[in-house]
N, C-alpha and C positions, 0 to 999 in steps of 0.2 A: 583730572588735571587741575592744578592750583591756579587761582586768579592772583596774578602778581601785580595788580594795579596799585600804583603808588597812591597813598592817601586812603586806601580802603580801610574798613573797620576790622580787618582780620588781624590776628595775632601773628607777630613775626619776631625774629631775633636778628639784631643788627650787630655785626662785628666791625670794629674800627682797627686800623693798623697804623704803625709809625711812618710808613712810606709806601709808595706805590709798588715797589719791589716785593714787599711783604704781601700786598693784596694779590699780586699776580701768583706768587708762590702758594698762597692760601687757596686761590681758585683752582690751581692745578691739583692740589692735594684733595680738595673736595670732589672734583670731577673724577679723579682716579678712585676715590672711595665711594663713588656713586651717590654722593649727597647733592640733591638739587640746590643750586645756589644762583643768586642774581647779584651782579655788580651794579652799584648805583652811587650817585653823589651823596655825600653825607648830608642828612637833613639839617636845615638851619637850626633846629632845636638842640642839636648835638654839637658841642664845640670841641671835638676831639678828632685826632687823626689827620690824615694826609689829604683829605678831600674826596676820597673814595671809600666805600664800605661794602660789605657783603651782607646779604640777608638770606636767612634760611627760615624754614617753618619750625615752630617749637618742637614738633615731634622728631626733628633731625638734630636737635641741640647736642645730645649725647654723642651721636655719631660724628658730628663736626668736631667736638672737643677731642674725641679719641683720635681722629685723623690728624688734627693739629699737633697733639702731644706726640704721636708716633712719628711725626715728620719735623719736629722742632720748629713749628710755625709760631712766631711771636705775635700774639693778639694784644692790641693796646687796651681796648675796653669792649664790653659786651652790654647791649641794651635789649630789654624786652619792650616791644611797642604794641600798642592797641589803640585804635581810634585817634592816632596823632599824638598820643602821650608816650613819652620815652622814660623808662626807668632803668638805671644802671643796675646790673646784676653781677 
């Protein structure tokens, strides 16, 4: 089981969205696709999105993109994070 503690040193992928409806749709698509996902507030270091974002583990990035593409989910921006540092990808 993964440690999902906020602020941990683990590597994660953060997805931002244009509005909360897109977040909800994305969560449903990822759950249906059996991709582990967590909903969280957008970190203050990121100034994009509607206030909520999704995080997945890097090993699930391809599966998440495939699920989004197959269901026409509009992602605003994607970030890689490690140790509190965020890099847009």
